[in-house]
N, C-alpha and C positions, 0 to 999 in steps of 0.2 A: 504493500500500500504506500501511497504518497504521504509525505509529511505535510503539515499545514503550510509550511514555507514553500514547498514544491508546488502544492496546489495553488497558492497565492501567486507564485511566479508564473505558472502556466496561464492562470486566469488573466493576469496583467498582460501577458504576451498577446492573448486573444483580443483583449480590449484595444490595445495599441494597434494591432493588425487591422481591426475593424475600422478604427478611426483613420488610419493611413489609407485604407481602401476607399473610404468615403471621400477623403481629401483628394485622392487621385481622380475619382469619378467627377468631383466638383470642378476640376480644372484650376482650382485656386492654388496659389503658393501658400506655404505655411504663414508667411508674413501677412498675406491678404486675409487668411482665415482668422488670425489673431486680431487684426484690425476690425473685421466684420463682427467678431465675437466680443469685442471690448476686453480682450485679455492681454495683459502685459506679456510682450514677446518672450522674455526670459522665463517667465512662469509657464507660458505656452510650450516652449521647447522642453521644459522639465516634464510637463504632462505627456507630451508625445514620446519622450524617451523612457517614460515609466519611472522617473525619479520622484515624481509627485503624483498623488491621486487627486482627481478633481472633487470639489464639493458638488452637490447635486445641481445647484444653480449654474455652476461653471460648466457642467456637462450639458445642460440645457442651452447655455450660451453658445457652446461649440456646435450643437445640433442646429441652432438658428443660423449660425455663421455658415454652416454647410448646406443650409436650406433643406435639411432632412425632413421627411414626412413623419407622421405620427408613429408608424410602425418602426422605422429606423431609429427614431428618438427613443422610443420605449426599449428597443433592443440595446442601444448604447447605455441607457440607465441601468438596465438589468445586468449587462456585462460588467459595469463599473460597481455593481452591488449597491446601487444608490436608491433603489425603489422606483418603480414606474410612476408616471404621472397618474394621479387618481381622479377620475371625473367627479367624484362626490366632494372632493376638496375644492373650495371656491377658487383659490389661487391657481391650483393645478388645472382646473377646468378652463380658466381664462387662458392659460398658457397653451393648453390643448387646442382651444379655439384658434389662437394665433398661429400655431404650427399648421393646423389643417387648412388655414386660409393663406398660407405662404407669407406671413408677416416677417419682417426683418426684426432684428433685436431692438432697434429704437422704436419701431411700431408696437412691438410686444410690451416694452416698458411703458409707453404712452397708455396702452390699454390697461395695464396693471395699475398705473398711477390714477387713471380715471375711475377705477374701482376702489381707490384708497388702499391698494396693496403695494407691498415693497417691490421695486423693480428687480431685475436680474443682475445688473452690473452696478458697480459702485459709481 
């Protein structure tokens, strides 16, 4: 059997592979992705290299930056062990609405603010 560390390492590898695959499909550079996701580039590179694990909101920012649909966003969150977006949660339901309607990160934040919710990026 695998140790917890080996399992975590394999899990991390799959998550990064999935992100890299989606990045390639998007045609964006890493720098463009970080700009679209409002993520500090040095932190972004640490995320993509597996040195850091994203917070849930950060993973959603990356999904929005990559223009992922709902299924791919949920897959990314599951792979990062961050818990899928939950339609019964008010903030999550607003984020799901934004994703399914192709909103950008700024548009998603506007929508969240208009419902008196915290935005996704600082």
